[in-house]
C-alpha positions as CSV (number, residue, x, y, z in Angstrom):
1,M,30.1,81.0,38.0
2,L,33.5,80.3,40.2
3,R,35.8,82.1,37.8
4,I,33.7,85.2,38.9
5,C,33.5,84.6,42.6
6,W,37.0,84.2,43.5
7,P,38.2,87.3,42.3
8,A,35.5,89.0,43.7
9,L,36.6,87.6,47.3
10,F,40.0,89.1,46.5
11,K,38.8,92.3,45.6
12,M,36.4,92.4,48.9
13,K,39.4,91.6,50.9
14,T,41.8,94.5,49.7
15,L,38.6,96.7,49.5
16,A,38.3,96.3,53.5
17,V,41.9,97.8,54.2
18,I,41.6,100.7,52.4
19,Y,37.7,101.5,53.2
20,Y,38.1,103.5,56.3
21,K,41.3,105.6,54.9
22,K,38.9,107.5,52.8
23,N,36.7,110.5,53.3
24,F,32.9,110.3,53.5
25,F,32.2,110.6,49.4
26,Q,35.0,108.1,48.9
27,R,33.5,105.6,51.3
28,L,29.6,106.2,49.7
29,C,31.4,104.9,46.4
30,W,33.1,102.0,47.8
31,T,30.0,100.9,49.7
32,I,28.5,100.5,46.6
33,I,30.9,98.6,45.1
34,I,30.9,96.4,48.2
35,A,27.5,95.6,47.7
36,F,27.7,95.1,44.0
37,C,30.3,92.3,45.0
38,A,28.4,90.9,47.6
39,S,25.6,90.8,45.3
40,L,27.5,88.0,42.9
41,L,28.8,86.0,45.8
42,A,25.3,85.6,46.6
43,G,25.2,82.9,43.8
44,C,28.3,81.3,44.5
45,G,27.9,77.3,44.6
46,R,24.6,77.3,43.1
47,V,24.5,74.8,39.8
48,G,20.7,74.3,39.6
49,P,17.6,74.3,41.3
50,P,17.8,71.4,44.6
51,L,17.4,67.8,43.5
52,P,15.7,65.0,45.6
53,P,17.1,62.4,47.4
54,I,18.1,59.6,45.3
55,K,15.8,56.8,45.7
56,Y,17.4,53.1,45.4
57,R,15.3,50.0,44.4
58,A,15.0,47.6,46.8
59,L,17.2,44.3,46.9
60,V,15.2,41.1,45.2
61,P,17.0,38.1,44.7
62,E,16.4,36.9,41.3
63,M,16.9,33.8,39.2
64,L,15.9,31.3,42.2
65,Q,16.5,28.0,41.3
66,A,16.3,24.1,42.9
67,H,17.5,20.8,41.9
68,Q,17.9,17.5,44.0
69,R,20.5,15.7,45.2
70,G,20.0,13.0,47.2
71,T,17.6,13.8,49.9
72,N,19.0,17.3,49.9
73,L,16.9,20.3,48.0
74,V,19.9,22.7,46.8
75,L,18.9,26.5,46.0
76,S,20.9,29.0,44.1
77,W,20.6,32.5,43.1
78,P,23.2,35.2,42.1
79,K,25.1,37.2,44.6
80,P,24.1,40.4,44.9
81,G,26.6,43.5,44.4
82,V,28.0,44.9,47.4
83,I,27.1,48.5,46.8
84,A,23.5,47.2,46.1
85,M,23.4,45.5,49.5
86,Q,25.1,48.6,51.2
87,N,22.1,50.5,49.3
88,S,19.4,48.5,50.7
89,K,21.3,48.1,54.1
90,V,21.0,44.3,54.1
91,S,21.3,42.2,57.1
92,R,20.5,38.8,56.0
93,A,18.7,36.7,53.6
94,E,15.9,34.3,54.6
95,I,15.0,31.1,52.8
96,L,11.1,30.7,53.1
97,R,9.8,27.3,52.4
98,R,5.9,26.0,51.7
99,D,4.8,22.2,52.0
100,E,2.5,21.5,49.5
101,Q,0.5,18.1,48.6
102,I,1.7,17.1,44.6
103,D,-1.9,18.0,43.4
104,A,-2.3,21.5,45.2
105,P,-2.6,24.1,42.3
106,L,1.0,25.5,41.1
107,R,-0.4,29.3,40.8
108,L,-0.2,30.8,44.4
109,P,-0.6,34.4,45.6
110,E,2.4,36.0,47.4
111,E,0.2,36.8,50.0
112,K,-0.9,33.1,50.9
113,F,2.7,31.9,50.5
114,L,3.8,34.6,53.2
115,E,0.7,33.2,55.6
116,E,1.5,29.5,55.2
117,A,5.5,29.6,54.4
118,R,8.2,29.3,57.3
119,V,11.8,30.9,57.4
120,I,14.0,27.5,57.3
121,G,17.4,29.5,57.0
122,I,19.1,32.7,57.3
123,I,22.4,33.8,55.9
124,P,24.2,36.5,57.6
125,S,25.1,39.6,55.2
126,K,28.5,39.1,56.0
127,D,28.4,35.3,54.6
128,I,26.9,36.7,51.4
129,T,29.7,39.4,50.9
130,D,32.6,36.6,51.9
131,A,31.4,34.2,49.3
132,E,33.8,33.7,46.8
133,A,31.6,32.6,43.9
134,N,29.3,34.7,42.2
135,T,26.4,31.9,43.0
136,L,25.0,31.7,46.6
137,Y,23.9,28.0,47.6
138,F,21.7,27.1,50.5
139,T,20.8,23.2,50.9
140,D,17.7,22.2,52.5
141,S,18.1,18.4,54.0
142,L,14.7,16.3,54.1
143,P,14.2,12.8,55.4
144,A,13.8,10.2,52.9
145,S,10.9,9.0,54.7
146,G,7.6,11.1,53.1
147,I,9.8,13.5,50.9
148,A,8.4,12.0,47.5
149,T,4.8,12.5,48.6
150,L,5.4,16.6,49.0
151,R,5.8,19.7,46.9
152,Y,8.3,22.1,48.0
153,R,8.0,26.0,47.1
154,Y,10.9,28.4,48.0
155,A,11.9,31.8,48.2
156,I,14.3,33.9,49.2
157,R,13.9,37.7,50.7
158,Y,16.5,40.1,52.2
159,T,15.9,41.9,55.5
160,N,17.3,45.2,56.1
161,L,19.0,46.7,59.4
162,S,15.8,47.8,60.9
163,G,14.2,44.4,60.3
164,V,11.9,45.3,57.2
165,S,11.6,42.5,54.7
166,L,12.4,43.5,51.3
167,P,10.2,41.9,48.3
168,L,10.4,38.3,47.9
169,S,12.4,36.3,45.0
170,N,10.5,34.2,42.3
171,Y,9.3,30.6,43.7
172,A,11.5,27.6,42.9
173,V,9.1,24.9,43.0
174,L,10.4,21.0,43.0
175,E,8.9,17.4,43.7
176,P,11.3,15.3,44.6
177,T,11.7,11.6,44.5
178,T,13.6,8.8,46.1
179,A,13.6,6.6,43.2
180,I,17.0,7.3,42.2
181,A,20.1,5.4,42.8
182,K,22.2,5.3,45.9
183,A,26.1,6.8,45.9
184,P,28.6,4.5,44.7
185,E,30.9,2.7,46.9
186,S,34.5,1.4,46.9
187,I,36.0,4.6,45.4
188,N,39.9,3.7,44.6
189,T,42.9,5.9,43.6
190,E,46.0,5.0,41.8
191,L,48.8,7.1,40.6
192,T,50.2,6.9,37.4
193,Q,52.8,9.2,35.3
194,E,50.1,10.4,32.8
195,T,46.8,10.4,34.9
196,I,45.5,9.8,38.4
197,K,43.1,6.7,37.9
198,L,39.5,6.5,39.7
199,T,37.7,3.6,40.3
200,W,34.2,2.2,42.3
201,S,31.6,0.2,42.6
202,A,28.2,0.9,41.2
203,P,25.1,0.7,43.8
204,T,23.1,-2.3,43.7
205,T,19.7,-0.1,45.0
206,N,18.2,3.2,44.8
207,L,17.2,5.6,48.0
208,D,14.0,4.0,48.5
209,E,15.4,0.6,48.7
210,T,13.9,-0.4,45.2
211,Q,15.9,-2.4,42.8
212,P,17.7,-2.5,40.5
213,A,19.6,0.9,40.8
214,R,18.4,3.6,38.2
215,I,21.8,4.7,37.1
216,I,22.3,6.5,33.9
217,G,25.9,7.3,34.8
218,Y,28.1,8.9,37.3
219,N,29.5,12.6,37.8
220,I,33.5,13.1,39.4
221,Y,34.0,16.1,41.4
222,R,37.5,17.0,42.9
223,R,39.0,19.7,45.1
224,S,42.2,20.6,46.2
225,K,43.6,20.5,49.7
226,D,42.2,24.0,50.6
227,G,39.4,24.7,48.1
228,G,35.7,23.2,47.7
229,F,33.7,21.1,45.1
230,S,33.3,23.2,42.4
231,D,29.2,22.9,41.4
232,Q,30.7,21.1,37.8
233,P,31.9,18.1,37.7
234,I,35.4,17.4,35.9
235,N,34.1,15.3,33.5
236,N,32.5,17.2,30.1
237,N,30.1,14.2,29.5
238,L,28.4,12.0,31.6
239,I,30.6,8.8,32.9
240,T,28.9,5.3,31.7
241,S,31.5,3.3,33.3
242,T,33.2,2.5,36.5
243,N,36.1,4.1,36.1
244,F,37.6,7.5,35.2
245,D,41.2,9.0,34.1
246,D,42.1,12.4,35.8
247,H,44.8,13.9,33.2
248,Q,44.4,17.5,34.6
249,F,46.7,17.5,37.6
250,K,49.9,18.6,39.0
251,F,52.6,16.6,40.6
252,G,53.2,17.9,44.2
253,N,49.7,18.8,45.2
254,N,46.8,17.1,47.2
255,Y,43.7,15.8,45.5
256,F,40.2,14.8,47.0
257,Y,37.4,13.2,44.8
258,I,33.5,12.2,45.3
259,V,31.9,10.3,42.9
260,R,27.6,10.8,42.6
261,S,25.3,8.2,40.9
262,V,23.1,9.7,38.2
263,S,19.4,8.9,37.7
264,S,16.7,9.9,35.2
265,G,14.4,12.4,37.2
266,K,10.9,13.8,36.0
267,N,12.2,16.5,34.0
268,T,16.2,16.5,34.5
269,P,18.7,14.2,35.7
270,I,19.4,13.9,39.4
271,E,22.6,13.2,41.1
272,S,22.8,11.1,44.4
273,P,24.3,12.1,47.6
274,D,28.3,12.3,47.4
275,S,30.0,9.0,47.9
276,V,33.0,8.7,50.6
277,E,35.7,11.1,49.9
278,V,39.0,9.8,48.9
279,S,42.2,11.8,48.4
280,I,45.6,11.2,46.7
281,K,49.2,12.7,46.8
282,A,50.4,13.4,43.4
283,K,53.8,12.6,44.1
284,D,55.8,12.1,41.2
285,T,58.2,9.1,41.7
286,F,58.4,8.0,37.9
287,A,61.5,8.2,36.3
288,P,61.8,9.1,32.7
289,L,62.2,6.0,30.1
290,S,65.6,5.1,29.0
291,P,66.8,6.8,26.2
292,S,66.7,4.5,22.6
293,N,68.9,3.8,19.6
294,V,71.7,6.1,21.2
295,T,74.8,6.1,18.0
296,G,78.0,7.4,18.3
297,A,80.9,8.5,15.8
298,A,84.2,9.8,16.1
299,A,86.9,12.1,14.2
300,A,89.3,14.6,14.9
301,A,89.7,12.9,18.4
302,I,86.1,13.8,19.1
303,T,83.4,11.4,20.0
304,S,79.7,12.7,19.0
305,L,76.6,11.3,20.4
306,F,72.9,11.1,18.8
307,W,69.6,9.9,20.5
308,P,66.2,10.9,19.8
309,A,64.2,13.0,22.4
310,N,62.4,11.4,25.2
311,T,58.7,12.4,25.4
312,E,57.8,13.1,28.9
313,K,56.2,16.0,29.7
314,D,58.3,16.9,33.0
315,L,61.5,15.9,31.4
316,R,64.6,18.4,32.7
317,G,67.3,16.7,30.4
318,Y,69.9,14.0,30.0
319,F,73.3,13.0,31.5
320,V,75.9,11.4,29.8
321,Y,78.2,8.6,31.4
322,R,81.4,7.0,29.6
323,A,83.2,3.8,30.7
324,D,86.1,1.7,29.4
325,K,84.2,-1.4,29.2
326,K,80.9,-2.4,28.8
327,D,80.4,-4.4,31.8
328,V,82.2,-2.0,34.1
329,P,80.1,-1.6,37.3
330,R,78.1,2.0,37.2
331,S,80.3,2.9,40.4
332,E,83.5,3.6,37.9
333,W,81.2,5.4,35.3
334,T,82.6,8.8,34.4
335,K,79.7,11.7,34.6
336,L,80.7,13.7,31.5
337,T,77.9,16.4,32.3
338,P,77.8,17.7,35.9
339,S,74.4,19.1,35.1
340,A,71.5,18.2,32.6
341,I,71.6,18.9,29.3
342,T,68.9,19.6,26.9
343,T,70.3,18.8,23.7
344,T,69.9,15.3,22.1
345,T,73.6,15.3,21.3
346,F,76.8,15.4,22.9
347,R,80.4,16.0,22.2
348,D,83.4,14.1,24.1
349,E,86.6,16.3,23.5
350,R,88.4,14.5,26.6
351,A,88.7,11.0,24.7
352,Q,92.0,9.7,23.8
353,V,92.9,8.6,20.3
354,G,93.1,5.0,20.1
355,N,91.1,4.1,22.7
356,S,87.3,2.4,22.9
357,Y,84.6,3.7,25.1
358,V,81.4,3.0,26.0
359,Y,78.7,5.7,26.5
360,F,75.6,5.5,28.4
361,I,72.5,8.1,28.3
362,T,70.2,8.4,31.0
363,A,67.3,11.1,31.3
364,I,66.1,13.0,34.2
365,D,62.8,14.6,35.3
366,I,62.4,18.3,36.8
367,T,61.5,16.5,40.5
368,G,64.9,14.9,40.3
369,N,64.1,10.9,39.3
370,E,66.4,9.8,37.1
371,G,65.6,6.9,34.7
372,N,67.8,4.0,33.7
373,P,71.1,3.9,31.1
374,S,70.3,3.1,27.8
375,E,72.1,0.4,26.2
376,G,76.1,0.7,26.0
377,T,77.5,2.6,22.8
378,E,80.5,1.7,22.2
379,V,82.9,4.2,20.1
380,E,86.4,4.1,19.3
381,V,88.2,7.2,19.1
382,V,90.4,7.7,15.9
383,Q,92.5,10.9,14.9
């Protein structure tokens, strides 16, 4: 249609200029032409019948879940998309809870839930959209006394800017228990070249002060200096001892750890409250080992040295030193490599024929830690 409309507009402009320069009969003809063009313009921009306003489905929280951690009941559900929140004009999320007797019927009409439940928490829309994870969380902290005598039923709903409540989520129902182990104690960390070692003491009682502690294992959680603890432990399998080696770290970073005991629950394992948080600075002060089995040979006034490669992951290279005698102090050695070399061979082309020299090799890492020298290797320079 536009291919017809734009030429018509141009023609009308031209016709208007010359219209009044014509006689009556000519103006009559031009009037008919202009009327025809106007009829074409009447259809410009019309692409079909009017469409009804787009209706958006009200935003409903989905897949609400609840699990127990110590005396806390933790709710989780997928984070909604920004566009979905804008379409529903969400202003906040409301967390509702209904306390029930354990022997009460599990089926509950929504109307009755809304009558008897109360709002125990609110999450503003900004906190929802700013959440980095794809899952939203809410923690309901309950007193230890009486927690095991009730059933707790939760639901989430969003409220729009007009204060209208949107539909409820599914129910998440939980029957907590206090017959779970307390948190581990005396958490210690130790840094080595290859790992951060964690050790702790097992709890002796449960949250309800009964004994023995119902421990089936432990989970370890770690965060960096500026991050939060993940909802997944760093151990792939449940730990059954009171120690753990964390190999997945980088020197130069700060790490923070908590340990949770794990007990058997009615349906799923239940974690204890968090242990005391401990931290460690992974500062590399570990020098590489001394190169071993260094051998040397001389020919044509050139000394050649050979040695097996070191296996440290952070190895930068090697330095080569030369001394006139084996018992000469290190301060009198000559450094033959101003910067670290990455090969495991070296050629000394500055040796003098007829002299004997003692060579020492050291290894250095990327942090600058230089190890002890190898045992001296004596070589006589021959022509």
